[in-house]
C-alpha positions in Angstrom: 229.8 29.8 -55.1 226.8 28.7 -57.0 223.7 29.1 -54.8 220.4 29.1 -56.7 217.3 27.0 -56.9 218.2 25.5 -60.3 221.5 24.1 -59.2 221.9 20.7 -57.7 225.1 19.1 -56.5 223.8 15.7 -57.5 222.2 16.5 -60.9 225.2 14.9 -62.8 228.6 13.4 -62.0 230.3 16.6 -63.1 228.1 18.7 -60.8 229.0 16.4 -57.9 232.8 16.7 -58.7 232.4 20.5 -58.7 230.5 20.3 -55.4 233.3 18.1 -53.9 235.9 20.8 -54.9 233.9 23.3 -52.9 233.6 21.1 -49.8 235.8 23.2 -47.4 233.8 26.4 -48.2 230.5 24.6 -47.9 231.5 22.9 -44.7 232.5 26.2 -43.2 229.1 27.7 -44.2 226.8 24.8 -43.1 228.5 23.0 -40.2 227.8 25.8 -37.7 224.4 26.7 -39.2 221.7 26.6 -36.5 218.0 26.3 -36.7 215.4 27.9 -34.4 212.6 26.4 -32.4 210.0 28.2 -34.6 211.6 26.8 -37.7 211.8 23.3 -36.3 208.1 23.4 -35.4 206.9 24.9 -38.7 208.9 24.7 -41.9 211.0 21.8 -40.9 208.1 19.8 -39.6 206.1 20.5 -42.7 208.6 18.6 -44.9 207.1 15.3 -43.6 203.9 16.1 -45.5 201.2 14.6 -43.2 201.6 15.4 -39.5 202.2 12.9 -36.7 198.9 12.8 -34.8 198.7 14.0 -31.2 197.3 10.8 -29.6 199.5 10.3 -26.5 198.9 11.3 -22.9 201.2 11.4 -19.9 200.3 7.8 -19.0 201.4 6.6 -22.5 204.7 8.3 -22.0 205.2 6.7 -18.5 204.4 3.4 -20.1 206.9 4.0 -22.9 209.5 5.1 -20.4 209.1 2.1 -18.2 209.0 -0.2 -21.2 212.1 1.3 -22.7 214.1 1.1 -19.5 213.0 -2.1 -17.8 214.4 -4.4 -20.4 216.5 -7.5 -19.9 219.5 -5.5 -18.9 218.5 -5.3 -15.2 218.6 -9.1 -15.1 222.3 -9.0 -16.0 223.8 -5.8 -14.7 222.5 -6.3 -11.2 224.4 -9.5 -10.6 227.6 -8.2 -12.1 227.6 -5.0 -10.2 226.8 -6.6 -6.9 229.2 -9.5 -7.2 232.2 -7.4 -8.5 231.7 -3.9 -7.0 229.0 -3.0 -4.5 227.8 -6.1 -2.7 224.5 -5.6 -0.8 224.9 -1.8 -1.2 223.8 -2.3 -4.9 220.5 -0.9 -3.6 222.3 2.4 -3.0 224.0 2.1 -6.4 220.7 1.9 -8.1 219.4 4.9 -6.2 222.4 7.0 -7.2 222.1 5.8 -10.8 218.4 6.7 -10.8 219.2 10.2 -9.5 221.8 10.6 -12.4 219.1 9.5 -14.9 216.6 11.9 -13.5 219.0 14.9 -13.8 219.7 14.0 -17.4 215.9 13.5 -18.0 215.3 17.1 -16.7 217.6 18.4 -19.5 215.7 16.5 -22.1 212.3 17.6 -20.6 213.1 21.3 -20.9 213.9 21.0 -24.6 210.9 18.7 -25.3 208.4 21.1 -23.6 209.8 24.1 -25.4 210.2 22.3 -28.7 207.8 19.3 -29.0 209.2 17.8 -32.2 210.1 14.2 -33.0 213.9 14.8 -33.4 214.9 14.5 -29.7 218.5 15.2 -29.1 219.2 15.8 -32.8 216.8 18.7 -32.9 218.0 20.1 -29.5 221.6 20.1 -30.7 220.7 21.6 -34.1 219.1 24.7 -32.6 222.0 25.0 -30.1 225.4 23.9 -31.6 224.6 23.7 -35.3 224.1 21.2 -38.1 227.4 19.2 -37.9 227.2 18.6 -34.2 223.6 17.5 -34.5 224.4 15.2 -37.4 227.4 13.6 -35.7 225.4 12.8 -32.6 222.2 11.8 -34.5 224.1 9.4 -36.7 225.8 7.8 -33.6 222.5 7.5 -31.9 220.8 5.7 -34.8 223.7 3.2 -35.1 223.6 2.6 -31.4 219.8 2.0 -31.6 220.2 -0.4 -34.5 223.1 -2.4 -33.0 221.6 -2.7 -29.6 218.2 -3.6 -30.9 219.7 -6.3 -33.0 221.6 -7.6 -30.0 218.5 -7.5 -27.8 216.4 -9.2 -30.4 218.9 -12.1 -30.4 218.7 -12.0 -26.6 214.9 -12.6 -26.9 215.7 -16.1 -28.4 217.9 -16.9 -25.4 215.4 -15.9 -22.8 212.5 -17.5 -24.6 214.5 -20.7 -24.5 215.0 -20.3 -20.8 211.3 -19.7 -20.3 210.3 -23.0 -22.0 213.3 -25.0 -21.0 214.8 -25.3 -24.5 218.4 -24.7 -25.4 219.2 -21.7 -27.6 221.2 -23.8 -30.0 217.9 -25.5 -31.1 216.5 -22.1 -32.2 219.5 -21.1 -34.3 221.0 -22.6 -37.5 224.8 -22.8 -37.6 226.4 -22.1 -41.0 230.0 -23.4 -40.8 231.0 -21.6 -44.0 230.6 -18.2 -42.2 233.2 -16.8 -39.8 232.6 -17.2 -36.0 230.4 -14.5 -34.6 228.5 -14.3 -37.9 227.6 -18.0 -38.4 224.5 -18.5 -36.1 221.3 -17.7 -38.1 218.6 -16.5 -35.8 215.2 -16.4 -37.5 213.3 -15.9 -34.3 215.1 -12.6 -33.7 214.3 -11.5 -37.3 210.6 -12.4 -36.9 210.4 -10.4 -33.7 212.0 -7.3 -35.2 209.8 -7.4 -38.3 206.6 -8.0 -36.2 207.5 -4.9 -34.1 208.3 -2.9 -37.2 204.8 -3.7 -38.5 203.2 -2.6 -35.2 205.0 0.8 -35.1 204.3 1.4 -38.8 200.6 0.8 -38.3 199.9 3.3 -35.5 201.6 5.0 -32.6 198.4 4.7 -30.5 198.2 1.0 -31.1 201.9 0.7 -30.3 201.2 2.4 -27.0 198.4 -0.2 -26.2 200.8 -3.1 -27.1 203.5 -1.5 -25.0 201.1 -1.0 -22.0 200.0 -4.7 -22.1 203.6 -6.0 -22.4 204.9 -3.6 -19.7 202.1 -4.5 -17.3 202.9 -8.2 -17.8 206.6 -7.5 -17.3 206.0 -5.6 -14.1 203.9 -8.5 -12.8 206.8 -10.8 -13.3 209.2 -8.3 -11.7 206.8 -8.0 -8.7 206.8 -11.8 -8.4 210.6 -11.9 -8.4 210.7 -9.2 -5.7 208.1 -11.0 -3.6 209.9 -14.4 -3.8 213.2 -12.8 -3.0 211.9 -11.2 0.1 209.9 -14.3 1.1 212.7 -16.9 0.6 215.6 -14.7 1.5 217.5 -14.0 4.7 218.3 -10.6 6.2 221.7 -11.8 7.3 222.7 -11.9 3.6 222.8 -8.1 3.7 225.8 -8.1 5.9 227.4 -11.6 5.9 229.1 -13.1 2.8 229.1 -16.8 2.3 232.9 -16.9 2.6 234.1 -15.3 5.8 237.4 -14.4 4.1 235.5 -12.0 1.8 234.7 -8.4 2.9 231.6 -8.2 5.0 229.0 -5.6 5.9 226.5 -3.7 3.9 229.3 -1.7 2.2 231.9 -4.5 1.7 233.9 -2.5 -0.9 233.3 1.0 0.5 232.2 4.1 -1.2 234.2 3.5 -4.3 232.4 0.1 -4.8 229.0 1.9 -4.5 229.9 4.4 -7.2 231.5 1.9 -9.5 228.4 -0.2 -9.1 226.2 2.8 -9.9 228.3 3.4 -13.1 227.5 -0.2 -14.2 223.8 -0.3 -13.3 223.2 3.0 -15.0 223.1 1.0 -18.2 219.7 -0.3 -17.1 218.2 3.2 -17.2 219.0 3.9 -20.8 215.7 4.2 -22.8 214.0 7.3 -21.3 215.6 9.4 -24.0 213.4 7.7 -26.6 210.3 9.2 -24.9 211.5 12.7 -26.0 211.2 11.6 -29.6 207.5 11.1 -29.1 207.0 14.8 -28.0 205.4 15.7 -31.4 202.7 13.2 -30.8 201.8 14.3 -27.2 198.4 15.9 -26.6 199.6 18.4 -24.0 203.4 18.7 -24.0 203.6 21.2 -21.2 201.9 18.9 -18.8 202.4 15.4 -20.2 206.1 15.4 -21.0 207.5 16.3 -17.5 205.2 13.8 -15.9 206.0 11.1 -18.5 209.8 11.4 -18.6 210.5 12.1 -14.9 207.7 9.9 -13.6 208.9 6.9 -15.6 212.5 7.4 -14.3 211.3 7.6 -10.6 209.1 4.5 -10.9 211.8 2.5 -12.6 214.3 3.6 -9.8 211.9 2.2 -7.2 211.5 -1.1 -9.1 215.2 -1.5 -9.5 216.0 -0.8 -5.9 213.4 -3.4 -4.8 214.8 -5.9 -7.2 218.3 -5.3 -6.0 217.2 -5.6 -2.4 215.4 -8.9 -3.0 218.4 -10.4 -4.8 220.7 -9.3 -1.9 218.3 -10.9 0.6 218.1 -14.1 -1.4 221.8 -14.8 -1.6 225.1 -13.6 -0.1 226.7 -11.2 -2.6 229.7 -13.6 -3.2 227.4 -16.4 -4.3 225.4 -14.2 -6.8 225.8 -15.3 -10.5 227.4 -12.3 -12.3 225.7 -13.1 -15.6 222.2 -14.4 -14.7 221.7 -13.6 -11.0 217.9 -14.1 -10.6 217.4 -17.2 -12.7 220.6 -18.8 -11.5 219.5 -18.3 -7.9 216.7 -20.8 -8.4 218.1 -23.1 -11.1 219.0 -26.6 -9.8 217.2 -26.1 -6.5 215.7 -29.2 -4.9 213.1 -27.5 -2.8 210.5 -27.2 -5.6 211.4 -23.7 -6.6 213.4 -24.4 -9.7 210.4 -23.4 -11.8 211.0 -19.7 -10.8 213.9 -19.7 -13.2 211.5 -20.3 -16.1 209.2 -17.6 -14.8 212.1 -15.2 -14.8 212.9 -16.1 -18.4 209.3 -15.3 -19.4 209.5 -11.9 -17.6 212.8 -11.0 -19.2 211.3 -12.0 -22.6 208.5 -9.4 -22.1 211.0 -6.9 -21.0 213.0 -7.4 -24.2 209.8 -6.9 -26.3 208.9 -3.6 -24.6 212.5 -2.4 -24.8 212.6 -3.2 -28.5 209.2 -1.5 -29.2 210.2 1.8 -27.5 213.7 1.8 -29.0 212.4 1.2 -32.5 209.8 3.9 -32.1 212.6 6.3 -31.1 215.1 5.3 -33.9 212.5 5.9 -36.6 211.6 9.3 -35.3 215.3 10.3 -35.1 215.7 9.2 -38.7 212.5 11.0 -39.8 213.7 14.4 -38.4 217.2 14.0 -39.7 215.5 13.5 -43.1 213.5 16.8 -42.6 216.8 18.6 -42.2 218.0 17.6 -45.7 221.2 16.1 -44.5 219.9 12.6 -45.6 217.4 12.0 -48.4 214.0 13.6 -47.6 212.4 10.2 -48.4 213.1 9.2 -44.8 211.0 12.2 -43.5 207.7 11.2 -45.1 204.8 10.5 -42.8 202.1 8.2 -44.1 198.8 10.1 -44.5 196.7 7.2 -43.3 198.8 5.8 -40.4 200.3 9.2 -39.3 203.6 7.4 -38.7 207.1 7.7 -40.3 206.6 4.5 -42.3 209.7 4.9 -44.6 212.1 5.4 -41.7 210.5 2.7 -39.6 210.5 0.1 -42.4 214.1 0.9 -43.5 215.5 0.7 -39.9 213.4 -2.3 -39.1 214.8 -4.3 -42.1 218.3 -3.0 -41.4 218.0 -4.2 -37.7 216.6 -7.6 -38.8 219.4 -8.1 -41.2 222.0 -7.5 -38.5 220.1 -9.6 -36.0 220.0 -12.5 -38.5 223.8 -13.1 -38.6 225.6 -11.1 -36.0 226.2 -12.2 -32.4 226.5 -8.8 -30.7 227.5 -9.9 -27.1 223.9 -9.6 -25.9 223.1 -7.5 -22.9 226.7 -7.1 -21.6 226.9 -3.4 -22.6 223.4 -2.2 -23.5 224.4 1.4 -23.2 226.9 2.7 -25.8 229.4 5.4 -25.6 227.5 7.2 -28.3 224.4 7.4 -26.1 226.3 8.8 -23.1 228.0 11.2 -25.4 224.6 12.5 -26.5 223.4 12.9 -22.9 226.6 14.9 -22.2 225.9 17.1 -25.2 222.3 17.7 -24.3 223.3 18.8 -20.7 225.8 21.3 -22.3 223.2 22.5 -24.7 220.5 23.3 -22.1 223.0 25.5 -20.3 224.2 27.2 -23.5 220.6 27.9 -24.6 219.7 29.4 -21.2 222.7 31.8 -21.1 223.2 32.6 -24.7 220.8 34.4 -27.1 222.4 34.3 -30.5 223.1 37.8 -31.9 222.6 39.6 -28.6 224.7 37.7 -26.0 228.5 37.1 -25.9 228.8 33.3 -26.0 232.4 33.0 -24.8 231.8 33.2 -21.0 229.4 30.3 -21.3 231.6 28.3 -23.7 234.6 28.9 -21.4 232.6 27.7 -18.4 231.5 24.5 -20.3 235.0 23.7 -21.4 236.7 24.3 -18.1 234.0 22.4 -16.1 234.2 19.4 -18.6 238.0 19.5 -18.3 237.9 19.4 -14.5 235.4 16.6 -14.6 237.7 14.6 -17.0 240.6 15.1 -14.6 238.5 13.8 -11.7 237.4 10.8 -13.7 241.0 9.9 -14.8 242.2 10.2 -11.2 239.3 8.0 -9.9 239.9 5.2 -12.4 243.7 5.1 -12.8 245.4 6.5 -9.7 246.1 4.0 -6.9 244.3 4.2 -3.6 245.8 6.5 -0.9 245.8 9.9 0.7 247.2 11.5 -2.5 244.3 10.2 -4.5 241.8 11.4 -1.9 243.4 14.9 -1.8 243.5 15.2 -5.6 239.9 14.1 -5.9 238.9 16.6 -3.3 240.8 19.4 -5.0 239.1 18.6 -8.4 235.7 18.6 -6.7 236.3 21.9 -5.0 237.6 23.4 -8.3 234.5 22.2 -10.1 232.2 23.6 -7.5 234.1 26.9 -7.6 233.8 27.1 -11.4 230.0 26.6 -11.2 229.6 29.2 -8.5 231.7 31.8 -10.3 229.8 31.3 -13.5 226.5 31.4 -11.6 227.4 34.8 -10.0 229.0 36.5 -13.0 226.9 35.4 -15.9 223.1 36.1 -16.0 220.6 33.9 -17.9 219.7 35.4 -21.3 216.3 33.7 -21.3 214.1 31.6 -19.0 211.5 29.0 -20.0 208.0 30.1 -19.6 206.4 26.7 -19.1 208.9 24.2 -17.7 212.6 24.4 -17.1 215.5 22.6 -15.3 215.5 23.8 -11.7 218.6 25.1 -10.0 220.3 26.2 -13.2 223.2 25.7 -13.8 223.8 23.2 -11.0 221.7 20.3 -12.1 222.9 20.3 -15.8 226.5 20.7 -14.5 226.1 17.6 -12.2 224.6 15.8 -15.3 227.7 16.8 -17.3 230.0 15.5 -14.6 228.2 12.2 -14.2 228.1 11.5 -17.9 231.9 12.1 -18.2 232.4 9.9 -15.1 230.3 7.1 -16.7 232.1 7.5 -20.0 235.3 6.9 -18.1 234.0 3.5 -16.9 233.4 2.1 -20.4 235.9 -0.3 -22.0 238.4 0.3 -24.8 236.3 -1.4 -27.5 233.5 1.0 -26.9 235.8 3.9 -27.7 237.0 2.1 -30.8 233.5 1.6 -32.0 232.6 5.2 -31.3 235.6 6.4 -33.2 234.7 4.2 -36.2 231.0 5.3 -36.3 232.0 8.9 -35.8 234.5 8.7 -38.6 231.9 7.1 -40.8 229.4 9.9 -40.0 231.9 12.6 -40.8 232.6 10.9 -44.1 228.9 10.8 -45.0 228.5 14.4 -44.0 231.4 15.5 -46.1 230.5 13.4 -49.2 226.7 13.9 -49.1 225.1 15.8 -46.3 226.9 19.1 -46.5 226.1 19.3 -50.2 222.5 18.4 -49.9 222.2 20.9 -47.0 223.9 23.6 -49.1 221.5 22.9 -52.1 218.5 23.1 -49.7 219.8 26.5 -48.4 220.0 27.8 -52.0 216.4 26.7 -52.6 215.3 28.6 -49.5 214.6 25.4 -47.5 217.1 25.9 -44.7 218.3 28.8 -42.5 221.5 30.7 -43.2 224.7 30.2 -41.2 223.8 32.2 -38.1 220.6 32.9 -36.2 221.6 36.5 -36.2 221.4 36.6 -40.0 217.9 35.2 -39.8 216.9 37.8 -37.3 218.4 40.6 -39.4 216.8 39.4 -42.6 213.3 38.5 -41.3 213.0 40.8 -38.3 211.9 37.8 -36.2 213.1 36.8 -32.8 214.8 33.4 -32.5 212.9 32.7 -29.4 210.1 30.1 -29.3 206.9 30.9 -27.5 208.1 28.8 -24.6 211.1 31.2 -23.7 211.2 34.7 -22.3 214.2 36.9 -23.1 
């Protein structure tokens, strides 16, 4: 194989054809190549030219976390989950979903404190499972961000119309020559996306200020909704349905309804992962990141539980509108409270803006760090010397998002979370266990890999039984057997395999129990998604594999030949350089 600085796979068409002929060998060499924390924080970060400025504090991260999570999704998912699954116990569903989000946030926090770079999950997986796994998940994440941001931007038009009492159709231009689903031109959504793109290109510090203002206004509207719900509501609605024939009580659909509701409302928590992409711009990562990530999840959980309680007090669960529970509760009222529906529209509009701002910050930083790794053009990695922001990545993704939002109706807010995002949460939980128990070159990885595979398989069996097996004693027995097996697997692993390294500053407590619970919950939630989600995930994953095979693996191979990337294994780096793969934040 050719492997020198003067050779480029893309220097000519003939060179590219020769590179394609070597694809299997190059894939075998680069797919499992791992980076190190030291490399990500030094050589890889230096490829952006100017550095991202450390201007953020813990309260900025809390603001970004709340802004990213408390979007318009809660105004939709709450009604659907309460009406169809949980009833008044939707409050408990939100508490369970918040605990799930907190466990996953712990996994992100350990990586972010140890390795405060802008790449988020992409960087975490690259130093753990290698280049291909990181690229596959990173590509899915970016597509998820772009698609959901485009959908949410179009949702802003709908909620803005609700706020001022104007029909959405008056904001959009219908082009009959285009196919249905692509024929409603939404210029308001485009302008919103482009305006936010300009803000995030200008300065992260100013982006935080804008986010703080919008988030504060949004929380005021939420507090108003909570206050009105408790004031105008009736406590009997927590136990009595409007139709006596429907199940009654605080748990009308039992424990299964509570957990099914939790699976649905978990969608409203997605957004905290974007905070980890800001780690490179945090003044004191060891202190600020744990407070920012965990604190925002806890505060949002409290807000969501209060919102769910106020809605349950306001109406019996069987009268709640599944699509717009809060605004529909006041619409058409003759007691002078119909104006509350407009206020809710204003609050949801602010929520959409903050959610968009945080998501677009996150997607740009993912793209920036993927560009640093040379698996996409390095142009995306450039940080502007004056603004200290990834302008190229921000502008490209902003224009891409605006173009999609212009034409495409993406079924706004019905499924904000994507299968790709939950898949990344699952991978990060696996990675944090692997990184604790395996030191490459010195530790046998197979006991840890065997544990991760067997536990995931048991969790998958539990999920399939829960969703597809009919109710009865046999189902309860099999679920109990799976749960006991999973607990036994964790306990055996915990007793027989010792941790290869421990974080010096901040780490996930109760290892490996908390990441294992996170793995189980993410698999369980993946099982609750619909068929089209899996089709879309398969399509984007296939597209990502195609891009990797046709471009990324060759660009990465060239960069390795030029000395820009690590060799295939960390152990090779250690043997050649005499350096430990550990970052300053880990003790072996």
